[in-house]
C-alpha atoms as an extended CHARMM CRD file, in Angstrom:
* protein
*
        73  EXT
         1         1  UNK       CA             99.9400000000       92.2330000000       60.6450000000  PROA      1               0.0000000000
         2         2  UNK       CA             97.5240000000       95.1680000000       60.6000000000  PROA      2               0.0000000000
         3         3  UNK       CA             94.5610000000       92.8710000000       59.9730000000  PROA      3               0.0000000000
         4         4  UNK       CA             95.4240000000       90.8230000000       63.0650000000  PROA      4               0.0000000000
         5         5  UNK       CA             95.6770000000       93.9360000000       65.2410000000  PROA      5               0.0000000000
         6         6  UNK       CA             92.3130000000       95.1930000000       63.9920000000  PROA      6               0.0000000000
         7         7  UNK       CA             90.7050000000       91.8360000000       64.8290000000  PROA      7               0.0000000000
         8         8  UNK       CA             92.2830000000       91.9030000000       68.3100000000  PROA      8               0.0000000000
         9         9  UNK       CA             91.0150000000       95.4570000000       68.8460000000  PROA      9               0.0000000000
        10        10  UNK       CA             87.5030000000       94.3490000000       67.8900000000  PROA      10              0.0000000000
        11        11  UNK       CA             87.6890000000       91.3900000000       70.2880000000  PROA      11              0.0000000000
        12        12  UNK       CA             88.9810000000       93.6200000000       73.1120000000  PROA      12              0.0000000000
        13        13  UNK       CA             86.1850000000       96.1080000000       72.4510000000  PROA      13              0.0000000000
        14        14  UNK       CA             83.5890000000       93.3240000000       72.5670000000  PROA      14              0.0000000000
        15        15  UNK       CA             85.0900000000       92.0510000000       75.8270000000  PROA      15              0.0000000000
        16        16  UNK       CA             84.8820000000       95.5390000000       77.2960000000  PROA      16              0.0000000000
        17        17  UNK       CA             81.3150000000       96.0120000000       76.0670000000  PROA      17              0.0000000000
        18        18  UNK       CA             80.2370000000       92.6570000000       77.5200000000  PROA      18              0.0000000000
        19        19  UNK       CA             81.7750000000       93.5300000000       80.8810000000  PROA      19              0.0000000000
        20        20  UNK       CA             80.0570000000       96.9090000000       81.0210000000  PROA      20              0.0000000000
        21        21  UNK       CA             76.7120000000       95.5480000000       79.8050000000  PROA      21              0.0000000000
        22        22  UNK       CA             76.5940000000       92.6650000000       82.2850000000  PROA      22              0.0000000000
        23        23  UNK       CA             77.7600000000       94.9170000000       85.1450000000  PROA      23              0.0000000000
        24        24  UNK       CA             75.0070000000       97.4370000000       84.4480000000  PROA      24              0.0000000000
        25        25  UNK       CA             72.3520000000       94.7270000000       84.1970000000  PROA      25              0.0000000000
        26        26  UNK       CA             73.4720000000       93.0700000000       87.4500000000  PROA      26              0.0000000000
        27        27  UNK       CA             73.5110000000       96.3430000000       89.3960000000  PROA      27              0.0000000000
        28        28  UNK       CA             70.1730000000       97.3970000000       87.9180000000  PROA      28              0.0000000000
        29        29  UNK       CA             68.6260000000       94.0530000000       88.8990000000  PROA      29              0.0000000000
        30        30  UNK       CA             69.7200000000       94.2690000000       92.5250000000  PROA      30              0.0000000000
        31        31  UNK       CA             69.4940000000       98.0020000000       93.1140000000  PROA      31              0.0000000000
        32        32  UNK       CA             65.8380000000       98.1410000000       94.1140000000  PROA      32              0.0000000000
        33        33  UNK       CA             65.3270000000       94.9100000000       96.0280000000  PROA      33              0.0000000000
        34        34  UNK       CA             68.7960000000       94.0330000000       97.2390000000  PROA      34              0.0000000000
        35        35  UNK       CA             67.8110000000       92.9240000000      100.7500000000  PROA      35              0.0000000000
        36        36  UNK       CA             64.7600000000       91.0090000000       99.5390000000  PROA      36              0.0000000000
        37        37  UNK       CA             66.8430000000       89.3090000000       96.8660000000  PROA      37              0.0000000000
        38        38  UNK       CA             69.3030000000       88.1300000000       99.5100000000  PROA      38              0.0000000000
        39        39  UNK       CA             66.5110000000       86.6920000000      101.6620000000  PROA      39              0.0000000000
        40        40  UNK       CA             64.6280000000       85.0500000000       98.7840000000  PROA      40              0.0000000000
        41        41  UNK       CA             67.4360000000       83.5990000000       96.7090000000  PROA      41              0.0000000000
        42        42  UNK       CA             70.5150000000       82.7790000000       98.7490000000  PROA      42              0.0000000000
        43        43  UNK       CA             72.3950000000       81.1380000000       95.8630000000  PROA      43              0.0000000000
        44        44  UNK       CA             71.9690000000       84.1000000000       93.5370000000  PROA      44              0.0000000000
        45        45  UNK       CA             72.9930000000       86.5850000000       96.2220000000  PROA      45              0.0000000000
        46        46  UNK       CA             76.0120000000       84.4220000000       97.0540000000  PROA      46              0.0000000000
        47        47  UNK       CA             77.2120000000       84.8500000000       93.4710000000  PROA      47              0.0000000000
        48        48  UNK       CA             76.4370000000       88.5800000000       93.3760000000  PROA      48              0.0000000000
        49        49  UNK       CA             79.7750000000       89.8640000000       94.6890000000  PROA      49              0.0000000000
        50        50  UNK       CA             81.9870000000       87.4340000000       92.7270000000  PROA      50              0.0000000000
        51        51  UNK       CA             79.9510000000       88.2940000000       89.6290000000  PROA      51              0.0000000000
        52        52  UNK       CA             80.5690000000       92.0140000000       90.1610000000  PROA      52              0.0000000000
        53        53  UNK       CA             84.2850000000       91.3630000000       90.6790000000  PROA      53              0.0000000000
        54        54  UNK       CA             84.4310000000       89.2120000000       87.5260000000  PROA      54              0.0000000000
        55        55  UNK       CA             82.6600000000       91.8540000000       85.4520000000  PROA      55              0.0000000000
        56        56  UNK       CA             84.9330000000       94.6210000000       86.7440000000  PROA      56              0.0000000000
        57        57  UNK       CA             87.8930000000       92.3750000000       85.9260000000  PROA      57              0.0000000000
        58        58  UNK       CA             86.5710000000       91.9510000000       82.3800000000  PROA      58              0.0000000000
        59        59  UNK       CA             86.2810000000       95.7240000000       82.0480000000  PROA      59              0.0000000000
        60        60  UNK       CA             89.8490000000       96.2510000000       83.3010000000  PROA      60              0.0000000000
        61        61  UNK       CA             91.2470000000       93.5480000000       81.0030000000  PROA      61              0.0000000000
        62        62  UNK       CA             89.4130000000       95.0560000000       78.0400000000  PROA      62              0.0000000000
        63        63  UNK       CA             90.7480000000       98.5410000000       78.7830000000  PROA      63              0.0000000000
        64        64  UNK       CA             94.3070000000       97.2850000000       79.3250000000  PROA      64              0.0000000000
        65        65  UNK       CA             94.2350000000       95.2110000000       76.1590000000  PROA      65              0.0000000000
        66        66  UNK       CA             92.8940000000       98.1300000000       74.1040000000  PROA      66              0.0000000000
        67        67  UNK       CA             95.6020000000      100.4540000000       75.4430000000  PROA      67              0.0000000000
        68        68  UNK       CA             98.2720000000       97.8480000000       74.6780000000  PROA      68              0.0000000000
        69        69  UNK       CA             96.9960000000       97.2240000000       71.1460000000  PROA      69              0.0000000000
        70        70  UNK       CA             96.5230000000      100.8860000000       70.3290000000  PROA      70              0.0000000000
        71        71  UNK       CA            100.0520000000      101.6760000000       71.4860000000  PROA      71              0.0000000000
        72        72  UNK       CA            101.4030000000       99.1870000000       68.9240000000  PROA      72              0.0000000000
        73        73  UNK       CA             99.6830000000      100.7540000000       65.9220000000  PROA      73              0.0000000000
């Protein structure tokens, strides 16, 4: 039982870390040349906002899952 919870906590932490890491990289990529990136690459800019929403959703799921798992210890 405890081993399963520890594995789930590790997975939730990795999910949270992936969400934060990809969010930071995406914002850093578009921060300087946001308007030029929209003009040059329409497909990539089209997926910018859904990508941000997905990464924020990953962060929220990771936080919620960690709180849930830690409350059951």
